[in-house]
All heavy atoms as TSV, in Angstrom:
chain	resi	resn	atom	element	x	y	z
A	1	MET	N	N	-23.292	3.148	4.067
A	1	MET	CA	C	-21.913	3.431	4.402
A	1	MET	C	C	-21.525	2.558	5.602
A	1	MET	O	O	-22.236	2.528	6.601
A	1	MET	CB	C	-21.758	4.920	4.748
A	1	MET	CG	C	-20.356	5.308	5.128
A	1	MET	SD	S	-20.108	7.060	5.569
A	1	MET	CE	C	-20.429	7.875	4.037
A	2	THR	N	N	-20.405	1.882	5.493
A	2	THR	CA	C	-19.932	1.057	6.604
A	2	THR	C	C	-19.357	1.938	7.704
A	2	THR	O	O	-19.046	3.117	7.471
A	2	THR	CB	C	-18.842	0.073	6.146
A	2	THR	OG1	O	-17.672	0.809	5.794
A	2	THR	CG2	C	-19.306	-0.779	4.974
A	3	LEU	N	N	-19.171	1.353	8.867
A	3	LEU	CA	C	-18.589	2.092	9.982
A	3	LEU	C	C	-17.167	2.539	9.651
A	3	LEU	O	O	-16.772	3.659	9.971
A	3	LEU	CB	C	-18.595	1.230	11.246
A	3	LEU	CG	C	-18.154	1.906	12.529
A	3	LEU	CD1	C	-19.025	3.109	12.850
A	3	LEU	CD2	C	-18.195	0.910	13.672
A	4	GLU	N	N	-16.426	1.701	8.975
A	4	GLU	CA	C	-15.061	2.061	8.574
A	4	GLU	C	C	-15.055	3.233	7.601
A	4	GLU	O	O	-14.240	4.150	7.719
A	4	GLU	CB	C	-14.363	0.866	7.947
A	4	GLU	CG	C	-12.897	1.112	7.676
A	4	GLU	CD	C	-12.173	-0.134	7.211
A	4	GLU	OE1	O	-12.243	-1.151	7.910
A	4	GLU	OE2	O	-11.544	-0.053	6.146
A	5	GLU	N	N	-15.962	3.231	6.653
A	5	GLU	CA	C	-16.062	4.348	5.709
A	5	GLU	C	C	-16.456	5.639	6.420
A	5	GLU	O	O	-15.912	6.708	6.136
A	5	GLU	CB	C	-17.085	4.032	4.617
A	5	GLU	CG	C	-16.652	2.936	3.671
A	5	GLU	CD	C	-17.779	2.454	2.760
A	5	GLU	OE1	O	-18.962	2.549	3.150
A	5	GLU	OE2	O	-17.457	1.977	1.654
A	6	LYS	N	N	-17.394	5.516	7.364
A	6	LYS	CA	C	-17.835	6.682	8.124
A	6	LYS	C	C	-16.678	7.249	8.947
A	6	LYS	O	O	-16.468	8.464	8.988
A	6	LYS	CB	C	-19.002	6.314	9.040
A	6	LYS	CG	C	-19.619	7.479	9.742
A	6	LYS	CD	C	-20.871	7.061	10.474
A	6	LYS	CE	C	-21.624	8.272	10.930
A	6	LYS	NZ	N	-22.922	7.950	11.467
A	7	ALA	N	N	-15.916	6.372	9.595
A	7	ALA	CA	C	-14.767	6.812	10.391
A	7	ALA	C	C	-13.761	7.544	9.519
A	7	ALA	O	O	-13.251	8.610	9.894
A	7	ALA	CB	C	-14.110	5.617	11.078
A	8	GLY	N	N	-13.482	7.013	8.351
A	8	GLY	CA	C	-12.539	7.645	7.434
A	8	GLY	C	C	-13.019	8.994	6.939
A	8	GLY	O	O	-12.246	9.957	6.865
A	9	THR	N	N	-14.291	9.085	6.630
A	9	THR	CA	C	-14.877	10.340	6.163
A	9	THR	C	C	-14.822	11.404	7.257
A	9	THR	O	O	-14.412	12.540	7.022
A	9	THR	CB	C	-16.341	10.120	5.722
A	9	THR	OG1	O	-16.348	9.202	4.627
A	9	THR	CG2	C	-17.004	11.417	5.295
A	10	LEU	N	N	-15.198	11.020	8.467
A	10	LEU	CA	C	-15.163	11.965	9.586
A	10	LEU	C	C	-13.734	12.366	9.927
A	10	LEU	O	O	-13.466	13.535	10.229
A	10	LEU	CB	C	-15.851	11.364	10.809
A	10	LEU	CG	C	-17.363	11.195	10.700
A	10	LEU	CD1	C	-17.894	10.367	11.867
A	10	LEU	CD2	C	-18.057	12.545	10.641
A	11	ALA	N	N	-12.809	11.428	9.862
A	11	ALA	CA	C	-11.402	11.742	10.117
A	11	ALA	C	C	-10.902	12.774	9.110
A	11	ALA	O	O	-10.165	13.696	9.466
A	11	ALA	CB	C	-10.549	10.478	10.064
A	12	GLY	N	N	-11.310	12.635	7.865
A	12	GLY	CA	C	-10.937	13.609	6.845
A	12	GLY	C	C	-11.480	14.988	7.153
A	12	GLY	O	O	-10.782	15.995	6.985
A	13	LYS	N	N	-12.704	15.053	7.656
A	13	LYS	CA	C	-13.299	16.341	8.015
A	13	LYS	C	C	-12.566	16.975	9.195
A	13	LYS	O	O	-12.330	18.189	9.204
A	13	LYS	CB	C	-14.782	16.174	8.344
A	13	LYS	CG	C	-15.638	15.872	7.141
A	13	LYS	CD	C	-17.091	15.724	7.521
A	13	LYS	CE	C	-17.950	15.438	6.307
A	13	LYS	NZ	N	-19.366	15.387	6.653
A	14	VAL	N	N	-12.210	16.157	10.192
A	14	VAL	CA	C	-11.463	16.683	11.339
A	14	VAL	C	C	-10.111	17.188	10.872
A	14	VAL	O	O	-9.675	18.270	11.260
A	14	VAL	CB	C	-11.296	15.611	12.438
A	14	VAL	CG1	C	-10.316	16.090	13.520
A	14	VAL	CG2	C	-12.639	15.268	13.058
A	15	TRP	N	N	-9.438	16.427	10.026
A	15	TRP	CA	C	-8.122	16.833	9.518
A	15	TRP	C	C	-8.228	18.172	8.782
A	15	TRP	O	O	-7.428	19.072	9.010
A	15	TRP	CB	C	-7.559	15.762	8.587
A	15	TRP	CG	C	-6.129	16.018	8.231
A	15	TRP	CD1	C	-5.027	15.530	8.862
A	15	TRP	CD2	C	-5.648	16.857	7.170
A	15	TRP	NE1	N	-3.891	16.007	8.262
A	15	TRP	CE2	C	-4.239	16.824	7.222
A	15	TRP	CE3	C	-6.255	17.620	6.185
A	15	TRP	CZ2	C	-3.447	17.541	6.322
A	15	TRP	CZ3	C	-5.468	18.336	5.300
A	15	TRP	CH2	C	-4.076	18.283	5.374
A	16	GLU	N	N	-9.223	18.311	7.916
A	16	GLU	CA	C	-9.413	19.562	7.177
A	16	GLU	C	C	-9.689	20.733	8.119
A	16	GLU	O	O	-9.159	21.828	7.942
A	16	GLU	CB	C	-10.553	19.423	6.171
A	16	GLU	CG	C	-10.206	18.528	5.001
A	16	GLU	CD	C	-11.395	18.245	4.091
A	16	GLU	OE1	O	-12.514	18.747	4.356
A	16	GLU	OE2	O	-11.194	17.503	3.114
A	17	TYR	N	N	-10.513	20.490	9.127
A	17	TYR	CA	C	-10.834	21.548	10.092
A	17	TYR	C	C	-9.580	21.987	10.840
A	17	TYR	O	O	-9.304	23.185	10.955
A	17	TYR	CB	C	-11.905	21.062	11.071
A	17	TYR	CG	C	-12.283	22.107	12.083
A	17	TYR	CD1	C	-13.184	23.108	11.763
A	17	TYR	CD2	C	-11.715	22.111	13.351
A	17	TYR	CE1	C	-13.518	24.096	12.680
A	17	TYR	CE2	C	-12.039	23.086	14.273
A	17	TYR	CZ	C	-12.947	24.081	13.936
A	17	TYR	OH	O	-13.267	25.057	14.842
A	18	LEU	N	N	-8.820	21.032	11.357
A	18	LEU	CA	C	-7.610	21.377	12.107
A	18	LEU	C	C	-6.538	21.990	11.217
A	18	LEU	O	O	-5.777	22.841	11.663
A	18	LEU	CB	C	-7.065	20.148	12.843
A	18	LEU	CG	C	-7.908	19.675	14.021
A	18	LEU	CD1	C	-7.353	18.372	14.575
A	18	LEU	CD2	C	-7.974	20.739	15.103
A	19	ASN	N	N	-6.492	21.586	9.991
A	19	ASN	CA	C	-5.535	22.170	9.050
A	19	ASN	C	C	-5.829	23.652	8.834
A	19	ASN	O	O	-4.926	24.454	8.653
A	19	ASN	CB	C	-5.571	21.413	7.724
A	19	ASN	CG	C	-4.448	21.795	6.805
A	19	ASN	OD1	O	-3.290	21.875	7.210
A	19	ASN	ND2	N	-4.774	22.021	5.547
A	20	ALA	N	N	-7.099	24.013	8.914
A	20	ALA	CA	C	-7.499	25.407	8.713
A	20	ALA	C	C	-7.449	26.239	9.999
A	20	ALA	O	O	-7.337	27.460	9.936
A	20	ALA	CB	C	-8.917	25.466	8.135
A	21	THR	N	N	-7.509	25.585	11.170
A	21	THR	CA	C	-7.614	26.332	12.422
A	21	THR	C	C	-6.452	26.140	13.384
A	21	THR	O	O	-6.436	26.755	14.440
A	21	THR	CB	C	-8.897	25.953	13.179
A	21	THR	OG1	O	-8.851	24.566	13.480
A	21	THR	CG2	C	-10.134	26.284	12.381
A	22	ASP	N	N	-5.509	25.316	13.071
A	22	ASP	CA	C	-4.341	25.007	13.906
A	22	ASP	C	C	-4.679	24.046	15.030
A	22	ASP	O	O	-4.265	22.906	14.995
A	22	ASP	CB	C	-3.672	26.276	14.428
A	22	ASP	CG	C	-2.365	25.976	15.150
A	22	ASP	OD1	O	-1.583	25.163	14.610
A	22	ASP	OD2	O	-2.143	26.521	16.233
A	23	SER	N	N	-5.418	24.458	16.047
A	23	SER	CA	C	-5.780	23.564	17.142
A	23	SER	C	C	-7.184	23.901	17.615
A	23	SER	O	O	-7.673	25.011	17.405
A	23	SER	CB	C	-4.785	23.679	18.298
A	23	SER	OG	O	-4.833	24.959	18.875
A	24	ALA	N	N	-7.825	22.916	18.256
A	24	ALA	CA	C	-9.199	23.129	18.720
A	24	ALA	C	C	-9.562	22.060	19.743
A	24	ALA	O	O	-8.962	20.989	19.782
A	24	ALA	CB	C	-10.180	23.073	17.547
A	25	ASN	N	N	-10.586	22.356	20.535
A	25	ASN	CA	C	-11.079	21.375	21.489
A	25	ASN	C	C	-12.249	20.594	20.872
A	25	ASN	O	O	-12.659	20.850	19.744
A	25	ASN	CB	C	-11.473	22.045	22.813
A	25	ASN	CG	C	-12.628	23.011	22.677
A	25	ASN	OD1	O	-13.519	22.849	21.836
A	25	ASN	ND2	N	-12.629	24.040	23.503
A	26	GLU	N	N	-12.777	19.653	21.640
A	26	GLU	CA	C	-13.847	18.776	21.159
A	26	GLU	C	C	-15.052	19.564	20.643
A	26	GLU	O	O	-15.530	19.330	19.535
A	26	GLU	CB	C	-14.281	17.851	22.292
A	26	GLU	CG	C	-15.455	16.966	21.964
A	26	GLU	CD	C	-15.899	16.125	23.155
A	26	GLU	OE1	O	-15.212	16.093	24.193
A	26	GLU	OE2	O	-16.953	15.495	23.030
A	27	LYS	N	N	-15.540	20.509	21.433
A	27	LYS	CA	C	-16.743	21.258	21.042
A	27	LYS	C	C	-16.520	22.074	19.775
A	27	LYS	O	O	-17.394	22.132	18.907
A	27	LYS	CB	C	-17.198	22.169	22.180
A	27	LYS	CG	C	-17.810	21.421	23.328
A	27	LYS	CD	C	-18.288	22.361	24.404
A	27	LYS	CE	C	-18.867	21.568	25.557
A	27	LYS	NZ	N	-19.406	22.435	26.599
A	28	GLU	N	N	-15.361	22.698	19.661
A	28	GLU	CA	C	-15.064	23.504	18.473
A	28	GLU	C	C	-15.021	22.633	17.218
A	28	GLU	O	O	-15.566	23.006	16.175
A	28	GLU	CB	C	-13.727	24.221	18.653
A	28	GLU	CG	C	-13.748	25.276	19.728
A	28	GLU	CD	C	-12.373	25.768	20.133
A	28	GLU	OE1	O	-11.374	25.030	19.986
A	28	GLU	OE2	O	-12.295	26.910	20.611
A	29	ILE	N	N	-14.373	21.487	17.335
A	29	ILE	CA	C	-14.280	20.592	16.178
A	29	ILE	C	C	-15.646	20.037	15.817
A	29	ILE	O	O	-16.028	20.023	14.639
A	29	ILE	CB	C	-13.285	19.455	16.435
A	29	ILE	CG1	C	-11.867	20.007	16.627
A	29	ILE	CG2	C	-13.308	18.450	15.268
A	29	ILE	CD1	C	-10.855	18.989	17.114
A	30	MET	N	N	-16.397	19.588	16.816
A	30	MET	CA	C	-17.729	19.036	16.534
A	30	MET	C	C	-18.614	20.061	15.832
A	30	MET	O	O	-19.318	19.722	14.881
A	30	MET	CB	C	-18.380	18.530	17.821
A	30	MET	CG	C	-17.757	17.245	18.332
A	30	MET	SD	S	-18.500	16.634	19.856
A	30	MET	CE	C	-20.150	16.212	19.308
A	31	LYS	N	N	-18.567	21.291	16.285
A	31	LYS	CA	C	-19.355	22.349	15.643
A	31	LYS	C	C	-18.835	22.615	14.234
A	31	LYS	O	O	-19.610	22.762	13.295
A	31	LYS	CB	C	-19.294	23.628	16.475
A	31	LYS	CG	C	-20.149	24.733	15.942
A	31	LYS	CD	C	-20.110	25.956	16.838
A	31	LYS	CE	C	-20.951	27.068	16.250
A	31	LYS	NZ	N	-20.921	28.276	17.080
A	32	GLY	N	N	-17.519	22.655	14.089
A	32	GLY	CA	C	-16.912	22.953	12.798
A	32	GLY	C	C	-17.167	21.917	11.718
A	32	GLY	O	O	-17.265	22.257	10.545
A	33	ILE	N	N	-17.272	20.633	12.130
A	33	ILE	CA	C	-17.517	19.581	11.130
A	33	ILE	C	C	-18.976	19.111	11.129
A	33	ILE	O	O	-19.343	18.179	10.437
A	33	ILE	CB	C	-16.565	18.380	11.307
A	33	ILE	CG1	C	-16.819	17.638	12.610
A	33	ILE	CG2	C	-15.120	18.819	11.183
A	33	ILE	CD1	C	-16.103	16.300	12.712
A	34	LYS	N	N	-19.782	19.788	11.958
A	34	LYS	CA	C	-21.226	19.524	12.033
A	34	LYS	C	C	-21.544	18.082	12.443
A	34	LYS	O	O	-22.295	17.373	11.773
A	34	LYS	CB	C	-21.904	19.882	10.706
A	34	LYS	CG	C	-21.776	21.348	10.374
A	34	LYS	CD	C	-22.389	21.666	9.036
A	34	LYS	CE	C	-22.326	23.134	8.758
A	34	LYS	NZ	N	-21.120	23.631	8.205
A	35	VAL	N	N	-20.956	17.686	13.578
A	35	VAL	CA	C	-21.216	16.375	14.167
A	35	VAL	C	C	-21.850	16.610	15.527
A	35	VAL	O	O	-21.368	17.434	16.305
A	35	VAL	CB	C	-19.894	15.576	14.318
A	35	VAL	CG1	C	-20.087	14.363	15.195
A	35	VAL	CG2	C	-19.383	15.160	12.963
A	36	ARG	N	N	-22.926	15.921	15.812
A	36	ARG	CA	C	-23.638	16.124	17.080
A	36	ARG	C	C	-23.296	15.063	18.117
A	36	ARG	O	O	-23.405	15.312	19.302
A	36	ARG	CB	C	-25.142	16.118	16.846
A	36	ARG	CG	C	-25.595	17.312	16.055
A	36	ARG	CD	C	-27.080	17.336	15.939
A	36	ARG	NE	N	-27.476	18.493	15.144
A	36	ARG	CZ	C	-28.692	18.750	14.804
A	36	ARG	NH1	N	-29.662	17.942	15.165
A	36	ARG	NH2	N	-28.975	19.808	14.080
A	37	ARG	N	N	-22.925	13.888	17.671
A	37	ARG	CA	C	-22.677	12.785	18.603
A	37	ARG	C	C	-21.194	12.657	18.907
A	37	ARG	O	O	-20.375	12.549	18.007
A	37	ARG	CB	C	-23.216	11.489	18.021
A	37	ARG	CG	C	-24.728	11.519	17.890
A	37	ARG	CD	C	-25.332	10.299	17.255
A	37	ARG	NE	N	-24.719	9.081	17.721
A	37	ARG	CZ	C	-24.741	7.952	17.031
A	37	ARG	NH1	N	-25.339	7.906	15.855
A	37	ARG	NH2	N	-24.156	6.876	17.498
A	38	ALA	N	N	-20.872	12.634	20.194
A	38	ALA	CA	C	-19.476	12.509	20.624
A	38	ALA	C	C	-18.873	11.194	20.134
A	38	ALA	O	O	-17.675	11.135	19.853
A	38	ALA	CB	C	-19.372	12.620	22.133
A	39	THR	N	N	-19.688	10.153	19.999
A	39	THR	CA	C	-19.149	8.869	19.532
A	39	THR	C	C	-18.587	9.007	18.121
A	39	THR	O	O	-17.540	8.428	17.811
A	39	THR	CB	C	-20.215	7.759	19.556
A	39	THR	OG1	O	-21.367	8.191	18.837
A	39	THR	CG2	C	-20.610	7.397	20.964
A	40	GLU	N	N	-19.237	9.767	17.277
A	40	GLU	CA	C	-18.732	9.983	15.918
A	40	GLU	C	C	-17.450	10.806	15.951
A	40	GLU	O	O	-16.506	10.529	15.215
A	40	GLU	CB	C	-19.786	10.685	15.067
A	40	GLU	CG	C	-20.988	9.818	14.772
A	40	GLU	CD	C	-22.050	10.546	13.978
A	40	GLU	OE1	O	-22.152	11.784	14.079
A	40	GLU	OE2	O	-22.775	9.872	13.243
A	41	PHE	N	N	-17.410	11.806	16.813
A	41	PHE	CA	C	-16.220	12.630	16.956
A	41	PHE	C	C	-15.034	11.767	17.374
A	41	PHE	O	O	-13.961	11.831	16.776
A	41	PHE	CB	C	-16.476	13.732	17.989
A	41	PHE	CG	C	-15.223	14.438	18.421
A	41	PHE	CD1	C	-14.618	15.367	17.602
A	41	PHE	CD2	C	-14.646	14.147	19.646
A	41	PHE	CE1	C	-13.455	16.019	17.998
A	41	PHE	CE2	C	-13.499	14.793	20.048
A	41	PHE	CZ	C	-12.897	15.725	19.224
A	42	TYR	N	N	-15.214	10.953	18.408
A	42	TYR	CA	C	-14.102	10.148	18.903
A	42	TYR	C	C	-13.736	9.012	17.961
A	42	TYR	O	O	-12.599	8.543	17.960
A	42	TYR	CB	C	-14.367	9.669	20.322
A	42	TYR	CG	C	-14.054	10.779	21.302
A	42	TYR	CD1	C	-15.063	11.499	21.922
A	42	TYR	CD2	C	-12.743	11.144	21.549
A	42	TYR	CE1	C	-14.760	12.536	22.783
A	42	TYR	CE2	C	-12.426	12.193	22.402
A	42	TYR	CZ	C	-13.434	12.874	23.013
A	42	TYR	OH	O	-13.132	13.916	23.853
A	43	LEU	N	N	-14.645	8.582	17.128
A	43	LEU	CA	C	-14.323	7.624	16.078
A	43	LEU	C	C	-13.305	8.245	15.122
A	43	LEU	O	O	-12.295	7.624	14.769
A	43	LEU	CB	C	-15.604	7.239	15.329
A	43	LEU	CG	C	-15.544	6.143	14.295
A	43	LEU	CD1	C	-15.163	4.821	14.938
A	43	LEU	CD2	C	-16.900	6.010	13.612
A	44	ALA	N	N	-13.533	9.476	14.745
A	44	ALA	CA	C	-12.618	10.197	13.848
A	44	ALA	C	C	-11.289	10.495	14.531
A	44	ALA	O	O	-10.217	10.323	13.938
A	44	ALA	CB	C	-13.272	11.498	13.374
A	45	ILE	N	N	-11.334	10.919	15.785
A	45	ILE	CA	C	-10.113	11.227	16.533
A	45	ILE	C	C	-9.269	9.970	16.686
A	45	ILE	O	O	-8.047	9.990	16.505
A	45	ILE	CB	C	-10.461	11.838	17.918
A	45	ILE	CG1	C	-11.078	13.217	17.753
A	45	ILE	CG2	C	-9.233	11.877	18.825
A	45	ILE	CD1	C	-10.187	14.255	17.102
A	46	GLY	N	N	-9.912	8.863	16.993
A	46	GLY	CA	C	-9.192	7.590	17.125
A	46	GLY	C	C	-8.484	7.205	15.836
A	46	GLY	O	O	-7.341	6.726	15.854
A	47	TRP	N	N	-9.152	7.412	14.724
A	47	TRP	CA	C	-8.578	7.111	13.410
A	47	TRP	C	C	-7.298	7.930	13.208
A	47	TRP	O	O	-6.260	7.400	12.827
A	47	TRP	CB	C	-9.608	7.436	12.338
A	47	TRP	CG	C	-9.195	7.192	10.923
A	47	TRP	CD1	C	-8.260	7.873	10.194
A	47	TRP	CD2	C	-9.710	6.187	10.053
A	47	TRP	NE1	N	-8.180	7.374	8.928
A	47	TRP	CE2	C	-9.065	6.334	8.802
A	47	TRP	CE3	C	-10.680	5.204	10.188
A	47	TRP	CZ2	C	-9.347	5.523	7.713
A	47	TRP	CZ3	C	-10.956	4.401	9.101
A	47	TRP	CH2	C	-10.292	4.553	7.882
A	48	LEU	N	N	-7.391	9.233	13.460
A	48	LEU	CA	C	-6.239	10.123	13.261
A	48	LEU	C	C	-5.113	9.845	14.254
A	48	LEU	O	O	-3.935	9.913	13.894
A	48	LEU	CB	C	-6.682	11.581	13.341
A	48	LEU	CG	C	-7.588	12.037	12.192
A	48	LEU	CD1	C	-8.167	13.402	12.488
A	48	LEU	CD2	C	-6.843	12.037	10.878
A	49	LEU	N	N	-5.466	9.509	15.488
A	49	LEU	CA	C	-4.440	9.155	16.479
A	49	LEU	C	C	-3.720	7.876	16.068
A	49	LEU	O	O	-2.496	7.785	16.163
A	49	LEU	CB	C	-5.066	8.982	17.863
A	49	LEU	CG	C	-5.446	10.256	18.592
A	49	LEU	CD1	C	-6.279	9.938	19.832
A	49	LEU	CD2	C	-4.207	11.039	18.978
A	50	ARG	N	N	-4.460	6.910	15.606
A	50	ARG	CA	C	-3.869	5.632	15.182
A	50	ARG	C	C	-2.904	5.839	14.019
A	50	ARG	O	O	-1.878	5.167	13.928
A	50	ARG	CB	C	-4.981	4.656	14.786
A	50	ARG	CG	C	-4.509	3.323	14.318
A	50	ARG	CD	C	-3.993	2.516	15.509
A	50	ARG	NE	N	-3.712	1.166	15.067
A	50	ARG	CZ	C	-2.500	0.609	15.155
A	50	ARG	NH1	N	-1.504	1.259	15.679
A	50	ARG	NH2	N	-2.316	-0.611	14.729
A	51	GLU	N	N	-3.225	6.760	13.143
A	51	GLU	CA	C	-2.351	7.061	12.008
A	51	GLU	C	C	-1.198	7.980	12.391
A	51	GLU	O	O	-0.364	8.305	11.545
A	51	GLU	CB	C	-3.160	7.695	10.870
A	51	GLU	CG	C	-4.086	6.728	10.173
A	51	GLU	CD	C	-4.736	7.318	8.940
A	51	GLU	OE1	O	-4.760	8.564	8.774
A	51	GLU	OE2	O	-5.218	6.524	8.120
A	52	GLY	N	N	-1.157	8.430	13.636
A	52	GLY	CA	C	-0.079	9.301	14.096
A	52	GLY	C	C	-0.150	10.713	13.552
A	52	GLY	O	O	0.865	11.388	13.414
A	53	LYS	N	N	-1.367	11.184	13.266
A	53	LYS	CA	C	-1.531	12.504	12.649
A	53	LYS	C	C	-1.951	13.590	13.627
A	53	LYS	O	O	-2.081	14.743	13.239
A	53	LYS	CB	C	-2.539	12.418	11.513
A	53	LYS	CG	C	-2.045	11.503	10.413
A	53	LYS	CD	C	-2.872	11.575	9.188
A	53	LYS	CE	C	-2.243	10.630	8.177
A	53	LYS	NZ	N	-2.641	10.861	6.854
A	54	LEU	N	N	-2.177	13.229	14.895
A	54	LEU	CA	C	-2.651	14.206	15.872
A	54	LEU	C	C	-1.733	14.309	17.069
A	54	LEU	O	O	-1.147	13.329	17.497
A	54	LEU	CB	C	-4.024	13.795	16.425
A	54	LEU	CG	C	-5.266	14.100	15.648
A	54	LEU	CD1	C	-6.481	13.700	16.464
A	54	LEU	CD2	C	-5.364	15.533	15.244
A	55	GLU	N	N	-1.669	15.505	17.622
A	55	GLU	CA	C	-1.082	15.767	18.928
A	55	GLU	C	C	-2.238	16.103	19.843
A	55	GLU	O	O	-3.178	16.793	19.433
A	55	GLU	CB	C	-0.183	16.997	18.868
A	55	GLU	CG	C	1.238	16.752	18.536
A	55	GLU	CD	C	2.026	18.048	18.593
A	55	GLU	OE1	O	2.128	18.671	19.677
A	55	GLU	OE2	O	2.505	18.437	17.530
A	56	VAL	N	N	-2.175	15.629	21.072
A	56	VAL	CA	C	-3.207	15.950	22.055
A	56	VAL	C	C	-2.521	16.599	23.244
A	56	VAL	O	O	-1.536	16.070	23.760
A	56	VAL	CB	C	-3.961	14.687	22.515
A	56	VAL	CG1	C	-5.065	15.056	23.486
A	56	VAL	CG2	C	-4.521	13.922	21.326
A	57	PHE	N	N	-3.013	17.749	23.648
A	57	PHE	CA	C	-2.477	18.418	24.826
A	57	PHE	C	C	-3.629	18.995	25.622
A	57	PHE	O	O	-4.774	18.789	25.272
A	57	PHE	CB	C	-1.421	19.476	24.455
A	57	PHE	CG	C	-1.875	20.513	23.469
A	57	PHE	CD1	C	-2.320	21.736	23.900
A	57	PHE	CD2	C	-1.847	20.258	22.093
A	57	PHE	CE1	C	-2.736	22.701	22.997
A	57	PHE	CE2	C	-2.262	21.218	21.182
A	57	PHE	CZ	C	-2.710	22.439	21.635
A	58	GLY	N	N	-3.345	19.674	26.697
A	58	GLY	CA	C	-4.393	20.122	27.606
A	58	GLY	C	C	-4.534	19.088	28.700
A	58	GLY	O	O	-3.572	18.415	29.052
A	59	THR	N	N	-5.730	18.928	29.230
A	59	THR	CA	C	-5.973	17.949	30.285
A	59	THR	C	C	-6.829	16.812	29.752
A	59	THR	O	O	-7.419	16.927	28.673
A	59	THR	CB	C	-6.699	18.594	31.476
A	59	THR	OG1	O	-8.010	19.003	31.041
A	59	THR	CG2	C	-5.934	19.787	32.022
A	60	GLU	N	N	-6.913	15.745	30.530
A	60	GLU	CA	C	-7.762	14.619	30.127
A	60	GLU	C	C	-9.227	15.047	30.042
A	60	GLU	O	O	-9.966	14.583	29.180
A	60	GLU	CB	C	-7.612	13.468	31.121
A	60	GLU	CG	C	-8.274	12.191	30.651
A	60	GLU	CD	C	-7.955	11.011	31.547
A	60	GLU	OE1	O	-6.822	10.922	32.032
A	60	GLU	OE2	O	-8.864	10.187	31.738
A	61	GLU	N	N	-9.627	15.952	30.915
A	61	GLU	CA	C	-11.012	16.432	30.920
A	61	GLU	C	C	-11.272	17.450	29.813
A	61	GLU	O	O	-12.408	17.632	29.393
A	61	GLU	CB	C	-11.361	17.081	32.268
A	61	GLU	CG	C	-11.360	16.134	33.435
A	61	GLU	CD	C	-9.959	15.845	33.967
A	61	GLU	OE1	O	-9.056	16.700	33.797
A	61	GLU	OE2	O	-9.744	14.769	34.529
A	62	ALA	N	N	-10.227	18.134	29.359
A	62	ALA	CA	C	-10.378	19.161	28.335
A	62	ALA	C	C	-9.222	19.076	27.323
A	62	ALA	O	O	-8.373	19.967	27.274
A	62	ALA	CB	C	-10.435	20.534	28.968
A	63	PRO	N	N	-9.214	17.990	26.522
A	63	PRO	CA	C	-8.120	17.843	25.561
A	63	PRO	C	C	-8.231	18.855	24.414
A	63	PRO	O	O	-9.326	19.283	24.049
A	63	PRO	CB	C	-8.279	16.420	25.041
A	63	PRO	CG	C	-9.720	16.108	25.229
A	63	PRO	CD	C	-10.146	16.878	26.457
A	64	VAL	N	N	-7.084	19.210	23.876
A	64	VAL	CA	C	-7.000	20.085	22.701
A	64	VAL	C	C	-6.233	19.306	21.651
A	64	VAL	O	O	-5.243	18.642	21.957
A	64	VAL	CB	C	-6.283	21.410	23.043
A	64	VAL	CG1	C	-6.144	22.267	21.807
A	64	VAL	CG2	C	-7.055	22.153	24.120
A	65	PHE	N	N	-6.711	19.360	20.437
A	65	PHE	CA	C	-6.159	18.576	19.337
A	65	PHE	C	C	-5.469	19.463	18.314
A	65	PHE	O	O	-5.952	20.555	18.016
A	65	PHE	CB	C	-7.275	17.767	18.664
A	65	PHE	CG	C	-8.029	16.904	19.640
A	65	PHE	CD1	C	-9.179	17.362	20.259
A	65	PHE	CD2	C	-7.568	15.634	19.956
A	65	PHE	CE1	C	-9.865	16.574	21.167
A	65	PHE	CE2	C	-8.251	14.843	20.862
A	65	PHE	CZ	C	-9.403	15.309	21.470
A	66	LYS	N	N	-4.362	18.954	17.781
A	66	LYS	CA	C	-3.592	19.684	16.783
A	66	LYS	C	C	-2.960	18.681	15.830
A	66	LYS	O	O	-2.568	17.599	16.238
A	66	LYS	CB	C	-2.505	20.502	17.484
A	66	LYS	CG	C	-1.629	21.303	16.570
A	66	LYS	CD	C	-0.617	22.096	17.359
A	66	LYS	CE	C	0.214	22.910	16.364
A	66	LYS	NZ	N	0.935	23.975	17.022
A	67	LEU	N	N	-2.870	19.041	14.560
A	67	LEU	CA	C	-2.203	18.161	13.603
A	67	LEU	C	C	-0.701	18.138	13.867
A	67	LEU	O	O	-0.121	19.147	14.268
A	67	LEU	CB	C	-2.452	18.631	12.169
A	67	LEU	CG	C	-3.886	18.541	11.666
A	67	LEU	CD1	C	-3.951	19.076	10.245
A	67	LEU	CD2	C	-4.407	17.130	11.730
A	68	LYS	N	N	-0.092	17.005	13.620
A	68	LYS	CA	C	1.366	16.895	13.740
A	68	LYS	C	C	2.020	17.451	12.504
A	68	LYS	O	O	1.508	17.457	11.445
A	68	LYS	CB	C	1.792	15.445	13.911
A	68	LYS	CG	C	1.551	14.939	15.305
A	68	LYS	CD	C	2.180	13.589	15.480
A	68	LYS	CE	C	2.068	13.151	16.912
A	68	LYS	NZ	N	2.634	11.845	17.132
C-alpha cells in the first residue's frame, strides 16, 4: 500500500468515526480507529483538512475535531 493509499484509507476511517460520534479529540479518534502512531492519525487529519471536511476547535494543545 502506498503512503497516499494509506492516508486515504485512514481518512475514511476518521470520517466514519466522526460521523458516528459528532466530535472527538486525538486520543478518542486514535482509539476508535485503532491507530497507535500519531503520525498516521495526523496523516488522515491532514487529508480531511485539505479536502475541507473538518472543523477544528479547542486549543492548539488539545484540538477537537468535527465534520463540517
